[in-house]
C-alpha positions in Angstrom: 194.0 -147.0 202.3 192.9 -143.3 201.9 190.2 -143.1 198.5 189.8 -139.3 198.3 187.0 -139.9 195.3 184.6 -136.7 194.4 187.2 -134.3 195.6 186.8 -131.1 193.3 189.9 -130.2 191.5 191.9 -127.5 193.1 191.4 -123.4 191.7 194.5 -123.2 190.6 193.6 -126.6 188.0 190.3 -125.2 187.2 191.8 -122.5 185.5 194.9 -124.2 183.9 192.2 -126.0 182.2 190.3 -123.3 180.7 193.9 -121.9 180.0 194.3 -124.5 177.7 190.8 -125.0 176.3 191.4 -121.5 175.6 194.8 -121.8 173.9 194.0 -124.8 171.9 190.7 -123.1 170.2 192.4 -120.1 169.4 195.1 -122.7 167.8 192.5 -124.3 165.8 190.7 -121.4 164.8 194.8 -120.0 163.4 195.4 -122.9 161.8 191.8 -122.7 160.1 192.5 -119.9 159.1 196.3 -120.5 157.6 194.9 -123.4 154.8 192.4 -120.8 154.2 194.7 -118.6 153.6 196.6 -121.3 151.7 194.0 -122.6 149.9 193.0 -118.4 148.3 196.8 -118.1 147.0 196.5 -121.2 145.4 193.0 -120.6 143.5 193.8 -117.2 143.0 197.2 -118.3 141.1 195.4 -121.4 139.5 192.8 -118.6 138.2 195.5 -116.8 136.5 196.8 -119.6 134.8 196.5 -120.3 130.9 194.0 -123.0 129.3 196.7 -125.1 128.7 199.0 -125.0 131.9 195.6 -126.1 133.6 195.6 -128.6 130.9 198.7 -129.2 131.4 198.3 -129.5 135.0 194.8 -132.2 134.1 192.7 -129.2 136.1 189.7 -126.7 133.9 188.8 -124.2 135.5 185.2 -125.4 137.1 187.7 -128.1 139.3 190.0 -125.3 140.4 188.3 -125.0 144.0 187.5 -128.4 144.5 190.7 -129.3 143.6 192.8 -127.1 145.6 190.6 -127.8 148.6 191.2 -132.0 147.8 187.3 -132.0 146.7 188.8 -133.4 143.0 188.0 -136.9 141.8 189.5 -136.8 138.6 185.7 -136.9 136.6 185.0 -134.8 134.3 181.4 -132.3 135.2 178.7 -132.0 133.1 179.2 -128.7 131.0 183.3 -129.1 131.8 185.1 -132.0 129.7 188.1 -130.2 129.1 187.8 -130.4 125.3 188.8 -127.2 123.4 184.5 -127.0 122.7 183.5 -127.6 125.6 183.0 -123.9 127.8 186.1 -123.6 130.9 184.1 -121.1 132.9 181.9 -123.0 134.1 
């Protein structure tokens, strides 16, 4: 029985591994970029909606960014109760 422990990988294997690491990193950056662009588009669209339309979907103006980024906990923030008397641009 022959065992080769601690043998360094062939040169082609190291280069291939670095290439795969680079591709994985670029793919991760690209996906983060796309997610950010989609979030920004959603935020712009929600800010373009009227206060009544936002109320219909249960979001106030100050909750738009958090709702889009999935950080929305469905509790009103201080000064953002969603009522007609509360400031909607907080």
